[in-house]
C-alpha angles and dihedrals in degrees: 000000000000095000091046098056102024110121090357130127115237130191119199115190114203082023097164096054124101095269098030095053092048091051087054093051094048096048091049088065089062098064101248121181089238141344115208114204109204119190141137093224104095095186094050089048090053092049094048089046089056092047092050098036091122089067110081091186095071127099123192113209125189108213147115129240087229088068105076094182091057090047090052091057092045093052099049110134092354121154101193133024124197108193108204099144111117147126103254109170110104100207093044091051090050091057095038103038099151091052090050090054092049092055105030099036110021091033091053090048088054092051090049093048092049092047090054094045091051092040094226115187097238139004117196117193117205111222140171142235086246087074089071112092089339121218098181142045094258093053092045092052092048090048089055090046088056093049092048091051095048093043091051086077087070095038097052097079112198095347114118100220114133116218121196139151138227118211123191141150135244114335111223113246094356117153113285094009127130096261097064088042093055090044093056093045090052091046089055092050096258163229099203108210115219122187096203123339091217093053109119128209137182110242137195138162124254093245092051091048091052091047088059093047093053094042091050091049088055098050101031113123097174135288099032128131110209116205124190115224105240141181119232137217141199114251090224092055092049092051092048095050093045091052090050092047103039107031093075090051088059095044099260135125105239089227090062094060107096122214119217122197107216102172131236117322120231110292097010123135126209090233138018131226131212099193138038118225091252093050091047090062093065108021118129125211137224125180093273106015147052112218121203106203124218111278095251091054099046119124125182110261111197092188097056122099113274092214140358111211124165093226101050113009105041126076106258112221116237119232090257091052090050089049091054090047091052092047095050102034106039128068112254119228115224 
C-alpha cells in the first residue's frame, strides 16, 4: 500500500466514524501528501485532530455530503476518495426515511459528481450487507448508493475515475453497534436487551474491515463490488458470552445480569445476506473475498456460492470462538 498512497492526496468522507477514522490512521502510515478528514461532527473532528496532531499532513474539514459546494472544495486536487459517510442505524432510518435518502443517496450522488469533476483516480464507496435484498430504508438507500457508484463507470464519459464498492457486515465494536450497547447495559447491571436470540449477523473487526477497504482500493479496476468473507454469530450467544466476560469486570455476578427479549426492531431481518441470486451466478473468489464483477464482464461461475446467508451459509462462531474474539478484539476495562 505504501507505493499507492505515498505522496498522494486522500479524502475520507465520514472520516471520524469507526471505519473512516481507521482508514485515516492506516493511510497516514503510508506517507501521503495529505489526508483530508471530512465530517459533519465538529466534536469528533476536534477529538481526532487531537489524536493525530503529530501528523502535519492532515486536514480536518467540517462539512456534509449533502452540501455539494463544500465537497467540491474538499476534493480539489485529490487522488483517492473513500466514501464512508452514511446514516447506518436501521430503526432511525425507518423513522427518518427522507433524511436517510438525503445522506445515503443524494449525498453519494454528490460525492460521485465531485469525484468526476475533479477526475480523482479512484472512488471507493463503503456499503453494507443490508443493501442485499433490502427489507428496510437504510438497506434500500445503501443499495441505491451502490448502484449509483457502479453505474458511474458508464456515466463518466472519457474521465478516468474508477468507481467501486466495498460491502461488509457488522463491524465489531463500531459506534452504535450491539457490542457497545451490551457493554453499557452490563456495566449498569442489566438488563441486556436482546432482539431475538436466534438472530444471526455477519461480524468482522475494524482492522479486518479496513484491510479489505485498502486492498480493494489497490486492485479495483472499476465496477466491482468487493465482499469480505466473514463468519457469523447468534445474537443470543454474543450476549451470553459478553455477560460472562464483562460482568465480573464491573463487580457483578454474571448470573445476576438479566436478559430481556425485546423483539425485532422496525426494519430488522433475522438473517443477513452478502450476495443477491444474480450476483451469486457470476461471483469470483479469492482467499478472503468474494468479487462481483461489472455486469458486462460477468461470466457464469458454476463453482461459486449460490447464496451467502448468515443463518445457513456462513460458519457460525461457537461460544468459545466468540469468547476469544471478545478477549482479543475489545478493550478490557480494569
